[in-house]
N, CA and C atoms as an extended XYZ file, in Angstrom:
447
Properties=species:S:1:pos:R:3:atomname:S:1:resname:S:1:resid:I:1 pbc="F F F"
N         3.644       23.944       24.907 N   MET     1
C         2.596       23.390       24.542 CA  MET     1
C         1.814       22.303       25.963 C   MET     1
N         0.931       22.665       26.125 N   GLU     2
C         0.154       22.063       27.364 CA  GLU     2
C        -0.583       21.108       26.841 C   GLU     2
N        -0.937       19.865       27.524 N   GLY     3
C        -1.664       18.648       27.510 CA  GLY     3
C        -0.466       17.705       26.903 C   GLY     3
N         0.723       17.758       25.905 N   GLY     4
C         1.167       16.972       25.386 CA  GLY     4
C         0.601       16.825       23.942 C   GLY     4
N         1.224       15.515       23.185 N   ILE     5
C         1.409       15.174       21.738 CA  ILE     5
C        -0.163       15.037       21.880 C   ILE     5
N        -0.450       13.445       22.397 N   GLY     6
C        -1.680       13.107       22.418 CA  GLY     6
C        -1.348       11.840       21.294 C   GLY     6
N         0.044       10.943       21.538 N   LEU     7
C         0.229        9.999       20.806 CA  LEU     7
C         0.035        8.898       21.841 C   LEU     7
N        -0.526        8.398       22.172 N   ARG     8
C        -1.117        6.378       22.671 CA  ARG     8
C         0.572        6.193       22.461 C   ARG     8
N         0.914        5.096       23.827 N   PRO     9
C         1.736        4.156       23.536 CA  PRO     9
C         1.378        3.239       22.554 C   PRO     9
N         0.403        2.323       22.617 N   ASP    10
C         0.378        1.830       21.397 CA  ASP    10
C        -0.012        2.004       20.095 C   ASP    10
N         0.717        3.081       19.869 N   GLU    11
C         0.098        3.773       18.274 CA  GLU    11
C         1.384        3.261       17.848 C   GLU    11
N         1.407        2.965       16.438 N   ARG    12
C         2.539        3.059       15.321 CA  ARG    12
C         2.621        4.645       14.387 C   ARG    12
N         3.776        5.095       15.092 N   ALA    13
C         3.614        6.725       14.235 CA  ALA    13
C         4.334        6.911       13.027 C   ALA    13
N         4.209        8.132       12.404 N   VAL    14
C         5.507        8.544       11.661 CA  VAL    14
C         5.215        9.893       11.732 C   VAL    14
N         6.720       10.268       11.866 N   ILE    15
C         6.554       11.718       11.548 CA  ILE    15
C         6.635       12.784       10.660 C   ILE    15
N         5.843       13.820       10.179 N   LEU    16
C         6.694       14.541        8.954 CA  LEU    16
C         6.656       15.716        9.186 C   LEU    16
N         8.071       16.357        8.418 N   GLY    17
C         7.806       17.563        8.772 CA  GLY    17
C         7.924       17.541        7.787 C   GLY    17
N         7.364       19.194        7.426 N   ILE    18
C         7.561       20.004        6.004 CA  ILE    18
C         7.280       21.127        6.168 C   ILE    18
N         7.664       22.045        4.907 N   GLY    19
C         7.862       23.589        4.961 CA  GLY    19
C         8.758       23.516        4.053 C   GLY    19
N         9.285       25.160        3.641 N   ASN    20
C        10.263       25.451        2.908 CA  ASN    20
C        11.345       26.064        3.084 C   ASN    20
N        12.702       25.378        3.103 N   GLU    21
C        13.974       26.156        3.680 CA  GLU    21
C        14.203       27.812        2.941 C   GLU    21
N        13.554       27.841        2.051 N   LEU    22
C        14.116       28.484        1.536 CA  LEU    22
C        13.353       29.882        2.094 C   LEU    22
N        11.965       29.503        3.246 N   ARG    23
C        10.925       30.696        3.605 CA  ARG    23
C        11.535       30.939        4.449 C   ARG    23
N        12.611       31.144        5.311 N   ARG    24
C        13.052       31.346        6.477 CA  ARG    24
C        12.382       30.182        7.559 C   ARG    24
N        11.932       30.917        8.573 N   ASP    25
C        10.535       29.862        9.454 CA  ASP    25
C        10.103       28.586        8.959 C   ASP    25
N         9.803       29.210        7.532 N   ASP    26
C         8.629       28.100        7.383 CA  ASP    26
C         9.267       26.646        7.162 C   ASP    26
N        11.105       26.594        7.558 N   GLY    27
C        11.395       25.458        6.908 CA  GLY    27
C        11.898       24.252        8.343 C   GLY    27
N        11.003       25.081        9.373 N   LEU    28
C        11.217       24.163       11.000 CA  LEU    28
C        10.820       22.542       10.751 C   LEU    28
N         9.647       22.541       10.111 N   GLY    29
C         9.226       20.640        9.686 CA  GLY    29
C        10.591       20.071        9.539 C   GLY    29
N        11.284       20.703        8.120 N   VAL    30
C        11.419       19.517        7.456 CA  VAL    30
C        13.460       19.947        8.536 C   VAL    30
N        13.748       20.701        9.092 N   VAL    31
C        14.797       21.073       10.417 CA  VAL    31
C        14.822       19.973       11.108 C   VAL    31
N        13.632       20.187       11.694 N   LEU    32
C        13.431       18.870       12.580 CA  LEU    32
C        12.808       17.715       12.386 C   LEU    32
N        12.852       17.334       10.988 N   ALA    33
C        12.666       15.971       10.195 CA  ALA    33
C        14.306       14.965       10.242 C   ALA    33
N        14.778       16.326       10.096 N   ARG    34
C        16.542       16.025        9.552 CA  ARG    34
C        17.206       15.677       10.647 C   ARG    34
N        16.672       16.464       11.819 N   ARG    35
C        17.615       16.397       13.425 CA  ARG    35
C        17.323       15.004       13.351 C   ARG    35
N        16.220       14.625       13.905 N   LEU    36
C        15.381       13.411       14.183 CA  LEU    36
C        15.378       12.331       13.694 C   LEU    36
N        16.188       12.588       12.237 N   LYS    37
C        15.569       11.163       11.481 CA  LYS    37
C        16.181        9.839       12.032 C   LYS    37
N        17.711        9.524       12.647 N   ASP    38
C        18.449        8.091       13.092 CA  ASP    38
C        18.332        8.554       14.766 C   ASP    38
N        17.543        9.484       14.779 N   GLU    39
C        17.072        9.431       16.636 CA  GLU    39
C        15.882        8.459       17.143 C   GLU    39
N        14.430        8.405       16.470 N   LEU    40
C        13.419        7.662       17.146 CA  LEU    40
C        13.331        6.660       16.471 C   LEU    40
N        12.549        6.002       17.172 N   PRO    41
C        12.239        4.759       16.649 CA  PRO    41
C        10.640        4.135       15.852 C   PRO    41
N        10.484        5.319       15.083 N   PHE    42
C         9.840        5.416       14.537 CA  PHE    42
C        10.397        6.474       12.962 C   PHE    42
N         9.209        5.653       12.067 N   PRO    43
C         9.464        6.332       10.764 CA  PRO    43
C         9.588        8.422       10.551 C   PRO    43
N        10.614        8.695       10.190 N   ILE    44
C        10.741       10.432        9.666 CA  ILE    44
C        10.953       10.516        8.690 C   ILE    44
N         9.739       11.598        8.256 N   LEU    45
C         9.737       12.056        6.806 CA  LEU    45
C         9.864       13.472        6.280 C   LEU    45
N        10.868       13.960        5.842 N   GLU    46
C        11.176       15.319        5.147 CA  GLU    46
C        10.040       15.649        3.971 C   GLU    46
N         8.506       16.192        4.562 N   GLY    47
C         7.645       16.445        3.346 CA  GLY    47
C         8.219       17.401        2.573 C   GLY    47
N         9.251       17.967        2.533 N   GLY    48
C         9.478       19.909        2.177 CA  GLY    48
C         8.196       20.373        1.873 C   GLY    48
N         8.105       21.228        0.541 N   ASN    49
C         6.400       21.991        0.305 CA  ASN    49
C         5.380       21.093       -0.271 C   ASN    49
N         5.522       19.479        0.153 N   ALA    50
C         5.116       18.999       -1.449 CA  ALA    50
C         4.796       17.788       -0.913 C   ALA    50
N         3.778       18.226        0.695 N   PRO    51
C         4.216       16.652        1.437 CA  PRO    51
C         3.248       15.676        0.845 C   PRO    51
N         2.517       16.398        0.018 N   GLU    52
C         1.097       15.406       -0.924 CA  GLU    52
C         1.992       14.289       -1.288 C   GLU    52
N         3.149       14.263       -1.946 N   ASN    53
C         3.978       13.705       -3.115 CA  ASN    53
C         4.892       12.330       -1.646 C   ASN    53
N         4.583       12.062       -0.465 N   LEU    54
C         4.856       11.186       -0.059 CA  LEU    54
C         3.845        9.942        1.040 C   LEU    54
N         2.277       10.599        0.167 N   LEU    55
C         0.929        9.728        0.525 CA  LEU    55
C         1.163        8.054       -0.068 C   LEU    55
N         1.770        7.583       -0.574 N   GLY    56
C         2.327        6.453       -0.674 CA  GLY    56
C         3.179        5.613        0.050 C   GLY    56
N         4.280        5.933        0.185 N   GLU    57
C         5.508        5.994        1.223 CA  GLU    57
C         4.537        5.800        2.167 C   GLU    57
N         3.884        7.183        3.182 N   ILE    58
C         3.008        7.203        4.068 CA  ILE    58
C         2.185        5.777        4.237 C   ILE    58
N         1.024        5.828        3.412 N   LEU    59
C         0.783        4.458        3.420 CA  LEU    59
C         1.408        3.111        3.836 C   LEU    59
N         2.363        2.725        2.931 N   ASP    60
C         3.329        1.617        3.213 CA  ASP    60
C         3.809        1.318        4.110 C   ASP    60
N         4.145        2.011        5.136 N   LEU    61
C         4.351        2.168        6.304 CA  LEU    61
C         3.276        1.392        7.200 C   LEU    61
N         2.563        1.613        6.816 N   GLY    62
C         1.054        1.399        7.427 CA  GLY    62
C         0.767        2.059        8.998 C   GLY    62
N         1.270        3.276        9.577 N   PRO    63
C         0.926        4.034       10.447 CA  PRO    63
C        -0.511        4.434       11.019 C   PRO    63
N        -0.319        4.332       12.665 N   ASP    64
C        -1.746        3.963       13.362 CA  ASP    64
C        -2.262        5.995       13.360 C   ASP    64
N        -0.880        6.466       13.490 N   VAL    65
C        -1.008        8.124       13.448 CA  VAL    65
C         0.172        9.111       12.927 C   VAL    65
N        -0.087        9.332       12.144 N   VAL    66
C         0.682       10.749       11.203 CA  VAL    66
C         1.096       11.898       12.189 C   VAL    66
N         1.797       12.296       12.827 N   VAL    67
C         2.094       13.351       13.940 CA  VAL    67
C         2.292       14.665       12.456 C   VAL    67
N         2.244       15.492       12.317 N   ILE    68
C         2.863       16.908       10.873 CA  ILE    68
C         3.157       18.270       11.921 C   ILE    68
N         4.701       18.471       11.524 N   VAL    69
C         5.078       19.538       12.137 CA  VAL    69
C         5.523       20.679       11.251 C   VAL    69
N         4.613       21.762       11.154 N   ASP    70
C         4.579       22.759       10.369 CA  ASP    70
C         4.694       24.369       10.728 C   ASP    70
N         4.960       25.016       10.330 N   ALA    71
C         4.777       26.449       10.509 CA  ALA    71
C         3.038       26.672       10.090 C   ALA    71
N         2.652       27.577       11.191 N   VAL    72
C         1.796       27.388       11.121 CA  VAL    72
C         1.263       29.087       11.667 C   VAL    72
N         0.812       29.732       10.849 N   ASP    73
C         0.406       31.404       11.456 CA  ASP    73
C        -1.013       31.772       12.167 C   ASP    73
N        -1.350       30.940       13.102 N   PHE    74
C        -2.202       30.903       14.244 CA  PHE    74
C        -2.756       32.350       15.062 C   PHE    74
N        -1.438       33.392       15.108 N   GLY    75
C        -2.050       34.648       15.552 CA  GLY    75
C        -0.633       34.363       16.996 C   GLY    75
N         0.010       33.841       17.576 N   GLY    76
C         0.408       33.505       18.498 CA  GLY    76
C         2.134       34.077       18.583 C   GLY    76
N         2.355       34.027       19.566 N   ARG    77
C         3.818       34.547       19.370 CA  ARG    77
C         4.761       34.097       19.279 C   ARG    77
N         5.843       34.408       18.738 N   PRO    78
C         6.555       33.515       17.682 CA  PRO    78
C         7.559       32.474       18.268 C   PRO    78
N         7.385       31.339       17.436 N   GLY    79
C         8.043       29.976       18.368 CA  GLY    79
C         6.892       29.314       19.893 C   GLY    79
N         5.745       29.743       19.447 N   GLU    80
C         4.805       29.350       20.251 CA  GLU    80
C         4.468       28.119       19.622 C   GLU    80
N         4.401       26.697       20.574 N   ILE    81
C         4.353       25.695       19.397 CA  ILE    81
C         2.231       25.463       20.050 C   ILE    81
N         1.660       24.559       18.921 N   ARG    82
C         0.090       24.516       19.469 CA  ARG    82
C         0.045       22.742       18.865 C   ARG    82
N        -0.821       22.616       19.366 N   LYS    83
C        -1.821       21.410       18.942 CA  LYS    83
C        -2.982       22.459       18.045 C   LYS    83
N        -2.924       21.820       16.234 N   ILE    84
C        -3.849       22.267       16.210 CA  ILE    84
C        -4.890       21.527       15.461 C   ILE    84
N        -6.184       21.582       15.775 N   GLU    85
C        -7.168       20.764       15.379 CA  GLU    85
C        -7.551       20.573       14.407 C   GLU    85
N        -8.599       19.511       13.438 N   ARG    86
C        -8.969       19.779       12.096 CA  ARG    86
C        -9.811       20.734       11.737 C   ARG    86
N       -10.780       21.047       12.818 N   GLU    87
C       -11.492       22.037       12.784 CA  GLU    87
C       -10.933       23.294       12.972 C   GLU    87
N        -9.981       23.716       13.404 N   GLU    88
C        -9.084       25.246       12.808 CA  GLU    88
C        -8.358       25.320       12.091 C   GLU    88
N        -8.499       24.136       11.115 N   MET    89
C        -7.216       24.545        9.856 CA  MET    89
C        -7.787       25.090        8.971 C   MET    89
N        -8.972       25.385        8.557 N   GLU    90
C        -9.090       26.465        7.366 CA  GLU    90
C        -9.064       27.280        7.429 C   GLU    90
N        -9.227       28.046        9.011 N   GLY    91
C        -9.279       29.368        9.248 CA  GLY    91
C        -7.888       29.979        8.999 C   GLY    91
N        -6.648       28.851        9.146 N   LEU    92
C        -5.385       28.968        9.805 CA  LEU    92
C        -4.458       29.327        8.381 C   LEU    92
N        -3.128       30.169        8.580 N   GLY    93
C        -2.193       30.237        7.492 CA  GLY    93
C        -1.443       29.465        7.731 C   GLY    93
N        -1.344       28.180        6.758 N   PHE    94
C        -0.497       26.894        7.178 CA  PHE    94
C         0.856       28.330        5.554 C   PHE    94
N         1.067       28.403        5.920 N   SER    95
C         2.770       29.350        5.357 CA  SER    95
C         2.908       29.418        3.947 C   SER    95
N         3.402       28.635        3.278 N   THR    96
C         3.575       28.585        1.951 CA  THR    96
C         3.333       27.587        1.116 C   THR    96
N         2.448       26.152        1.466 N   HIS    97
C         2.345       24.887        1.332 CA  HIS    97
C         0.632       25.232        1.193 C   HIS    97
N        -0.081       25.900        2.334 N   GLY    98
C        -1.127       26.069        2.877 CA  GLY    98
C        -2.248       24.624        1.843 C   GLY    98
N        -2.168       24.914        0.769 N   PRO    99
C        -3.799       24.382        0.362 CA  PRO    99
C        -3.636       22.397        0.617 C   PRO    99
N        -2.015       22.009        0.309 N   SER   100
C        -1.864       20.785        0.262 CA  SER   100
C        -1.841       20.091        1.923 C   SER   100
N        -2.009       20.888        2.696 N   VAL   101
C        -2.235       20.460        4.101 CA  VAL   101
C        -3.672       19.733        4.491 C   VAL   101
N        -4.245       20.849        4.444 N   LEU   102
C        -6.364       20.605        4.711 CA  LEU   102
C        -6.147       19.090        3.840 C   LEU   102
N        -6.222       18.720        2.247 N   PRO   103
C        -6.293       17.555        1.507 CA  PRO   103
C        -5.510       16.502        2.126 C   PRO   103
N        -4.078       16.538        2.352 N   LEU   104
C        -3.705       15.583        2.959 CA  LEU   104
C        -4.185       14.948        4.327 C   LEU   104
N        -4.555       15.571        5.242 N   VAL   105
C        -5.313       15.438        6.119 CA  VAL   105
C        -6.814       14.768        6.679 C   VAL   105
N        -7.253       15.441        5.167 N   ASP   106
C        -8.199       14.676        5.091 CA  ASP   106
C        -8.139       13.571        4.208 C   ASP   106
N        -7.394       13.381        3.362 N   PHE   107
C        -6.665       11.762        2.730 CA  PHE   107
C        -6.348       10.940        4.015 C   PHE   107
N        -5.645       11.339        5.262 N   LEU   108
C        -5.268       10.343        5.895 CA  LEU   108
C        -6.240        9.760        6.762 C   LEU   108
N        -6.946       10.692        7.271 N   GLU   109
C        -8.062       10.526        7.791 CA  GLU   109
C        -9.688        9.693        7.470 C   GLU   109
N        -9.116        9.809        5.940 N   GLY   110
C       -10.137        8.875        5.229 CA  GLY   110
C        -9.301        7.526        5.115 C   GLY   110
N        -8.194        7.089        4.872 N   GLU   111
C        -7.471        6.106        5.277 CA  GLU   111
C        -7.286        5.412        6.501 C   GLU   111
N        -8.080        6.272        7.471 N   GLY   112
C        -8.305        5.163        9.123 CA  GLY   112
C        -7.141        6.290        9.786 C   GLY   112
N        -6.253        6.627        9.501 N   ILE   113
C        -5.153        7.357       10.177 CA  ILE   113
C        -5.552        8.675       10.710 C   ILE   113
N        -5.058        8.416       12.112 N   ARG   114
C        -5.505        9.213       12.641 CA  ARG   114
C        -4.107       10.636       12.503 C   ARG   114
N        -4.143       11.960       12.353 N   THR   115
C        -3.216       12.633       12.490 CA  THR   115
C        -3.372       13.938       13.606 C   THR   115
N        -2.050       14.172       14.072 N   ILE   116
C        -1.840       15.578       14.764 CA  ILE   116
C        -0.713       15.924       14.216 C   ILE   116
N        -1.343       17.859       14.426 N   ILE   117
C        -0.644       18.347       13.697 CA  ILE   117
C         0.076       19.745       15.071 C   ILE   117
N         1.206       19.371       15.230 N   LEU   118
C         1.868       20.316       15.892 CA  LEU   118
C         2.547       21.868       14.948 C   LEU   118
N         1.567       23.229       15.139 N   GLY   119
C         2.124       23.899       14.550 CA  GLY   119
C         3.043       24.493       15.259 C   GLY   119
N         3.665       25.755       15.020 N   VAL   120
C         4.861       26.570       15.187 CA  VAL   120
C         4.442       28.168       14.448 C   VAL   120
N         3.790       28.856       15.845 N   GLN   121
C         4.023       30.478       14.963 CA  GLN   121
C         5.292       30.802       14.048 C   GLN   121
N         5.436       30.945       13.377 N   PRO   122
C         6.580       31.656       12.811 CA  PRO   122
C         7.067       33.132       12.996 C   PRO   122
N         8.323       33.377       13.133 N   GLU   123
C         7.758       34.725       12.953 CA  GLU   123
C         8.202       35.674       11.386 C   GLU   123
N         9.735       34.446       10.853 N   ASP   124
C         9.395       35.817       10.002 CA  ASP   124
C         9.508       34.315        8.513 C   ASP   124
N         8.807       34.079        7.693 N   ILE   125
C         8.661       34.051        6.262 CA  ILE   125
C         8.817       34.468        4.707 C   ILE   125
N         9.664       35.336        4.849 N   ARG   126
C        10.238       35.563        3.714 CA  ARG   126
C        11.078       35.045        3.225 C   ARG   126
N        11.571       35.433        2.108 N   PHE   127
C        12.577       34.411        1.411 CA  PHE   127
C        13.658       34.685        2.047 C   PHE   127
N        15.285       33.477        2.157 N   GLY   128
C        16.096       33.678        2.788 CA  GLY   128
C        16.258       31.980        3.641 C   GLY   128
N        17.045       32.272        4.135 N   THR   129
C        17.894       30.970        4.982 CA  THR   129
C        17.730       31.293        6.280 C   THR   129
N        17.552       29.939        7.061 N   GLY   130
C        17.594       30.437        8.791 CA  GLY   130
C        16.487       30.689        9.514 C   GLY   130
N        16.522       29.656       10.450 N   LEU   131
C        15.361       30.099       11.025 CA  LEU   131
C        15.982       31.307       12.764 C   LEU   131
N        14.346       31.585       12.545 N   SER   132
C        14.805       32.979       13.548 CA  SER   132
C        14.791       32.191       15.134 C   SER   132
N        15.542       32.864       15.905 N   PRO   133
C        16.008       32.135       17.446 CA  PRO   133
C        14.803       31.734       18.111 C   PRO   133
N        13.600       32.150       18.018 N   GLU   134
C        12.571       31.890       18.830 CA  GLU   134
C        11.929       30.337       18.208 C   GLU   134
N        11.374       30.247       17.070 N   VAL   135
C        11.926       29.268       16.410 CA  VAL   135
C        12.670       28.348       16.340 C   VAL   135
N        13.891       28.198       15.998 N   GLN   136
C        14.952       27.533       17.141 CA  GLN   136
C        14.862       26.841       18.423 C   GLN   136
N        14.408       28.034       19.038 N   GLU   137
C        14.207       27.377       20.500 CA  GLU   137
C        12.826       26.412       20.723 C   GLU   137
N        11.908       26.750       19.717 N   ALA   138
C        10.850       25.863       19.784 CA  ALA   138
C        10.984       23.944       18.783 C   ALA   138
N        11.904       24.552       18.080 N   ILE   139
C        12.665       22.909       17.280 CA  ILE   139
C        13.113       22.227       18.859 C   ILE   139
N        14.139       22.611       19.334 N   SER   140
C        14.682       22.457       20.646 CA  SER   140
C        13.930       21.635       21.467 C   SER   140
N        12.384       22.275       21.824 N   ASP   141
C        11.376       21.708       22.769 CA  ASP   141
C        11.033       20.750       21.876 C   ASP   141
N        10.115       20.445       20.497 N   LEU   142
C         9.617       19.212       20.018 CA  LEU   142
C        10.612       18.148       20.289 C   LEU   142
N        12.032       18.655       19.619 N   GLU   143
C        12.982       17.133       19.642 CA  GLU   143
C        12.744       16.943       21.006 C   GLU   143
N        13.174       17.795       22.432 N   GLU   144
C        12.584       16.751       23.263 CA  GLU   144
C        11.428       16.019       24.263 C   GLU   144
N        10.385       16.838       23.267 N   MET   145
C         8.735       16.448       23.505 CA  MET   145
C         8.796       14.809       22.249 C   MET   145
N         9.898       15.218       20.962 N   LEU   146
C         9.456       13.717       20.367 CA  LEU   146
C         9.889       12.597       20.831 C   LEU   146
N        11.431       12.855       21.346 N   ARG   147
C        12.420       12.051       22.047 CA  ARG   147
C        11.414       11.074       23.190 C   ARG   147
N        10.532       11.955       23.684 N   SER   148
C        10.258       11.498       24.870 CA  SER   148
C         8.761       10.484       24.920 C   SER   148
N         8.681       10.295       23.921 N   LEU   149
C         7.234        9.179       23.408 CA  LEU   149
C         8.013        8.005       23.567 C   LEU   149
């Protein structure tokens, strides 16, 4: 991913990993959140496939920005990481929980909280467990990016 995440040094951030671990690559956001939970100096939340259920907790944390990590079908190569802009979201496939992501972003931004969406192109979102090698590599890349903030 070119251009970095876009998080400013003075911003209080929350990382929100979302997805369904029973749909293979769709679970990448949750897997990433779990791996980083105790390693970063800001809150990391596992949103599962109903991230809207964490809105109260997010608001209580008082972030300036929420970084959402999710599997997104944007037509890229499997494992490709892309920063998704709000304007692009309506035409993209947000895996198994698609309808909840757009209202979540709109709500947060309506509360004055900036959102950054890091989408990873999944290879396989059929029922099952485990991540494809390409998505596992993308998770490692995201871990490195987030640790360097």
